[in-house]
N, C-alpha and C positions, 0 to 999 in steps of 0.2 A: 785611127788616130786612138792613142790613150786618154783617159782621163785627165785633166788637169788636176794640179795640187791645189785646193783652195787654199786662199790668203785666211787666217785667223781672224775672226771678226773680234774688234775692242770692245769696251763698252759702250752700250746703248748702238752700236751695228749689227746688222743682218749679215749673213753669208748668202750670196744668190745658189750656193751650192746645198744649202738646207732648204730651198725653195722644193714646193713638189712638182712632178710629173704625172698626171695632166697638171695644169697650172690650177693656182687657187685664187678666189677673188675675194678680196677684202674691202669693207668699207673705208673710206679715209676722209679723217676731218682734217688733215693738215690743208691750209689755205695755197692752194695752186692759183698761179697766173701766169697766164700767156699773154706775150706780146709779140707784135707783128707792125711794120712799117710805122713807128714810134707809137701805135697805139696798145691799150692793152684789148684782146680780143675776146679775153676768156677771164673768170675769177670765180673762185667758189671753193668753199669749205666741206661742201657735200658732193664726195665722189668715189670713184672704186680704184683699187690697185689689182692689177692683174699679175701674180708671183708664180714664176715657172724656172725650173732649174737653169740655172747659168746664165740668167738673163735678169737685168736689172728691171726693178717695177716699171710697168706698163700703165698710165693714167688715163682713164675714161672719165670724163666729166659729163653732166648733162647738160642736153642741149641749151637748155634754159641758162646756163651759165655762158655761152656765148653770147657776145655783141650781136644786135642785129645787124644783118647784112654781112657778118665775118666767115659765113660758111654757104657756098654754094655746092650744089652736086657736079659731080666729075664723070669722066669714062673711066670704065674698067670696075672688075671685081678680082679677088682673091678668095682662096680658101684656105682655112686654118684647120686642122685634124681637129681640134678640141673645141672653137668656137662656132665653126659652119662659114658662112658665106660671107665677106665683108664687101662695102660697097665704099668708094672714095669719095672724097669732099676736099676742094680747095679749100685753103684758108685767106681771107681776103682782112688787111690792117690797113690804113692809110692808103697811100699808093700802091702797097706792097702785095703780091700775089703769090702765094707758095702751093703752086699746083700740085694735086692728089696727096698733099702734106695733113690729113687727116683722113680717118675711115672710122667706120660705125659699122655694126650688126645689127639688120633692121630683125632678123628673126634668128636669136642667137640658138644655139643648139641646147640640149637639155642640161642644167647644171649652170648655165652662163645666161639666164634669163635677164636678171638683172642689169645684164649689159645692154638689153634692146635698147637703140637708140641713141645711148651715150656715145661720144666723141672722144677717141685718143687722137693725139697729134704726133709727128715726127719732132721730137726738140730741135734736131740741127736744122731745121728749116724754118725755124721761129727765131726773131731777134733775142729772145729770151724765155726761159721758162724757168719758174721759181717754186719751191717749195717751203713752206715756211719762211719765204723770205731766202732762201738758199738757192744759188742759181746752177742749175744743173747742166750735167755735162753728157751730151748726147750718145747711147750706144753706138758703137762702131758699125759700119756696115749699113747698105743703103735701104736695107728691107727691113730692121727692127726698128722698135719705137720706145725703147726702154730708155728712164730718166736717170740718170746716177747721180746720185749725192753723196755727201760725206756717210751717211747712215748705211751705206752698203759695200762690202767687198766682194770683189771677182774672185779669180779673173771672170771676164765676162765673153760671151758669146758674142760674136759679130766680127772681130777682124780676120784677115786672110787666115785660113789653115785652122779655123774653129766650125766650119761647116759640119763635122761629125759628132762634136760635142752632144 
């Protein structure tokens, strides 16, 4: 499949086609809020963004940003060629349970050590995720956890036909 034509970024925007491969990790001081079951399950202004070509940013929050009892271990693992082996977490808020909607790298690969124990979530499995008050749109596809805001332009990997990007 040929590489898609990147959309030109406007003022204050980033193109996901300018993100590197292998991915880069950056600190993030934007206020991130995650809601599930009518409750705020996580809030922080001290997180990390993982930026990878063709993907909107994936946000990793420190475990301390999550409310007590909002995370529980779930079955299964997966492998990222860059970050290593991930383990899954159920996210709980109010009466809601989002199975395997969170993941973490207990022992990430070299270059990604800062992510050890940090938690990312699938924004599409939450009631709402915000970045500095802006509600995010989830990256398409059931496997990716990118958060799309007005600050990033694509096209984004995830929809049918984009696997080869």
